[in-house]
N, C-alpha and C positions, 0 to 999 in steps of 0.2 A: 357584426362583432364590435365595431366602433361604438354603435349605439348602446350595446350591452355594457362595454367598458364605462361609457359616460354615466349610465344609470348606477353602476357600482360605485363610482367615484362620488356621485351625488349622495348616495345612501351613506357612504363612509363619512362624508363631510357633515351630513346631518347628525350622524352619531357623535362625531366630535363636538359639533356645535352644542348639542343638547347636553353633553357631558360638561360643557364649559371648560374644557381643558386646552383650548387652542385659540390663538389669535386668528384674524382673517387670513394672514399670510400662511400660517400653519394649516389652516383649513384647506387652502388651495393645494398645498404640497403633501399634506398628511404627515409632515415631519413632526415627530413627537406625539402623534395621535395615540389615544388609548383604544386599542382594538382587541384588548385581551378577551379571549374566549369567542371571538367573532367567527361566524361561519362564512368563510370565503372560498369554500371548495370550488375549484374550477374557475375562479375569478381571473379576469385579465387585468393584471397590475403591472404589466410590462413597462419598464422605463420610468415607473413612478417613484417619487421621493418619499420613502418610508423611513428615512434616517431617524434613529432614536425612538422609533415608534414602539409602543408596547403591544406585541403580538403574542404574548404568553398564552399558551393553551389554545391558540387560534387554530381553526381548521382551514388549512391551505393546501390540502391534498389535491393534486391535479391542477393547481393554480399556475398561471403564467406570470413569473416574476423575472423574466429575462431582462437583463440590463437595469433592473431596479436598484435603487439606493437603499440598502438595508444596513448601512454602517451604524454600529452602536445600537441596533434595534434589539429588543428583548424577544427572542423566539423560543424561550424556554418552554418545554413541554408542547411545542406546536407540532401539528401533523403536517409534514411537508412531503408525504409520500407521493411519488410520481410528479412532483412539482417541477416546473422548468425554471431553474435558477441560473441558466447559462449566462455568463458575463455579468452577473449581479455583484454589487459591491457589498460584501458582508464583513468588511473590516471591523474587527472587535465586536462582532455581534454575539449575543448570548444565546448559545444553542444547547444549553444543558437540558438533557432529557428530551430533546427533539427527535422526531421520527422522520428519517430522510431516505427510507428504502426506495430504491428505483428512481430517485430524483436525478435530474440532470444539473450537475454543478460544473459543467465544462467551462473553463475560462473564468470561473468565479474568483473574486478576491477574498481570500479567507485569512488574510494577515491578521495575526493576533487573536484568532479564534480558537477556542478550546474544543477539540473534536474527540476528546477521550470518552470512551464508553458509549458512543453513539451508534445507532443502527444505520449504517451506510451501505447495507448489503444491496448489490445490484446497481449502485449509483454510477454515473458517468462523471469521472473526475479528470478526464483528459484535458490537457492544456492548463491545468490548475497548478499554481505554485504552492507546494505544501512544505517547503523547506523549514525545518526546525519546529514544526507544529507537533502538538501532543495528540496522538491518535491511539494512545495506550488503551487496550481493552476494547477497542472499537470493532464492530462487526463490519468487515469489508468483503464478505464472501461474494464472489462473482462480480466484484466491482471492476470498473474499467479505469486502470491507473496507467495505461499505456503511455510510455515516454515522459511521464511527469517527474518533477524534481522533488524528491523526498530526502534529500541529503540532510543529515543531522536530525531527522524526525524521530519522534518517540513512538515506536510501534510495539512496545512491550506487551506481550500477551494478546496481541490483536489477532482476530480471525480473518485470514485471507485465503480461505479455501477456494480454489479455482479462480482466484483473482488474476486479471491481466496486468502483469507488471513488466511486460516486454519493453525493453529499452528504457526502463525507468532508471533514474539516478538515485541511488540509495547509499552513496558513500558516507561512511561514518554514521549511518542510521542504526538505531537500536531495535533489533527485531527479536531480542531474546524471549524465548518462550512462545513465540507466535506460531500459529498453525497455518502453514502454507501448503497444505495437501493439494496436489494437483495444479498448483499455481503455475502460470506462465511467466518465467523470468528470463526468457531468451534475450541475450544481448544486454542484460541489465548490468549497471555498474554498482557493485557492492563492495568496492575497495574499502578495507578497514571497517566494515560493518560488523556489528555484533549479532551473530545468528546462533549463539549458544543455546542449546536445548530446544532449538526450533524443530518443528515437524515439517519435513519437506518430502514426504513419501510421494513418489510419482510425479514430483515437480520437474519442470523443464528449465534447466539452467544452461542449456547449450549456448556456447559463445559468451557466457557471462564473465564478468571481471570480478574475481574474488580474491585479488592479491591482499594478503595480510588480514583477511577476514577471520573472525572467530566463529568456527563451526563446531566447537567443542561439545560433544555429547548430543549433537543434533541427529535427527533420523532422516537419512537420505536413501532409504530402501527403495530400490527400482527408479531412482531419479536419473534424469538424463543430463549429464554434464559434458557432453561432446564438445571438445575444443575449448573448454573453459580454462580460465587462468587462475590457478590456486597457489601460485608461488608464495612461500612464506606463510601460508594459511595455517591456522591452528585447527586440526582435525582429531584431536585427542579424544579417544572413546567414541568417535563418530560412527554411526551405522551406515555403511556404504554397501551393504549386501545387495547383489543383483543390480548395482548401479552401472550406468553406461559412462565409463571414464575413458572413452576412446579419444586419442590425441589430446589428452589433458596435460597441462603443465603443472607439475607438482614439485618443482625444484624447491628444496629447502623447507617443504611443508612438514608439520609435525603430526604424524599419523600413529603415534604411540597408542597401543590398545585399540586401534580402530577395527571394525569389523568389515572386511572386504570380501566376504564369502561370495563366490561366483561373480565377482565384479569384472568388468571388461576393461583391461588396462593396455590393450593393444595400441601401439604407436605412441604411448605416453611417456613422459619423462619424469622419473622419480629421483633424479640426481640430487644427492645430499639430503634427501628426505629421511626422516626418522620413522622407521616402521617397527620399532621395538614393541614386542608383545602383540603385534597386529595379527589378525586371523586372515591368512591368505589362501584358505581352502578353496580349490576349484577356480582360482583366478585365471582369466584368459590372458596369456602373454604372447606378444608377437612384436618384434622390433621395438621392445620396451627398453628404455634407458634405466638401468638399475641404479639404486642409491650410490653404488661405488663407481659409477660411470661406465660400467661395461654394458654390453647389449644382451638382452635375454636370449636372442638367437644363438649367441656364442656360449651360453651357459645351460644348454639342454632345454631351451624354450621356457626358462623360468628365471626368476630373480630371488627365489627363496634362500639361495646360498650366497647371495651377493648384496646383502643389506648393509 
């Protein structure tokens, strides 16, 4: 493997030398090298200095770039499918149009990188700091985002179908219009997040923190919100039919016009919640605190007359 890597470096250095684009120091580090369109599929470039290099449209599928310095590099249109970029420095790298499906980006430094519209399906982004980054319109289906910090991130219209966002920090993130069908959001912090118009059909939001989140007109049909905190949340026009809302805190939440058909509200608290115009057909009530503060058990096992 070491011999193979040495040969790759030699070939790359010769390429740079022949192009006349680098000094002797740059040849050694490959910093600033012109490798546009190069075929580096499966190459071992782990730990190498490729800062500022031109890797546009390069073939890096399956390549080992773990711990590599790619800061400021041009990776536009590059094929990085299945590449190992764990721990890589990609600070302010240009990834426009790059293909990163099933890549390993765990622990990578993506500060200042624009990830909007990229194919990141199946990628491993665990231990990666994505605070405030632009991931709007990105394909993150089946991606591993377990426990990562996405606070204030832009995920507008992103695809996160069956993504693992368990224990992720998403406070104040913008997820409006995103598709989170079947996503795992157990224990996630979504305090103040914008989830308006989001599709969360069958998603797992058990034990999630959703205080003051905006879920207006979102679709949470059959979603699991067991023991979630939704105090002060906006749920106007939200679809919660067949949702599991067992032991959920909904104090002061706005549920005007919400669809709660066949939802499970046992052991939940709706104190001071606004249910004006909500559809409460076939709701399961048991020891539920009604909006007026009374208990459903004392009201004929329902809250429909104590709103």
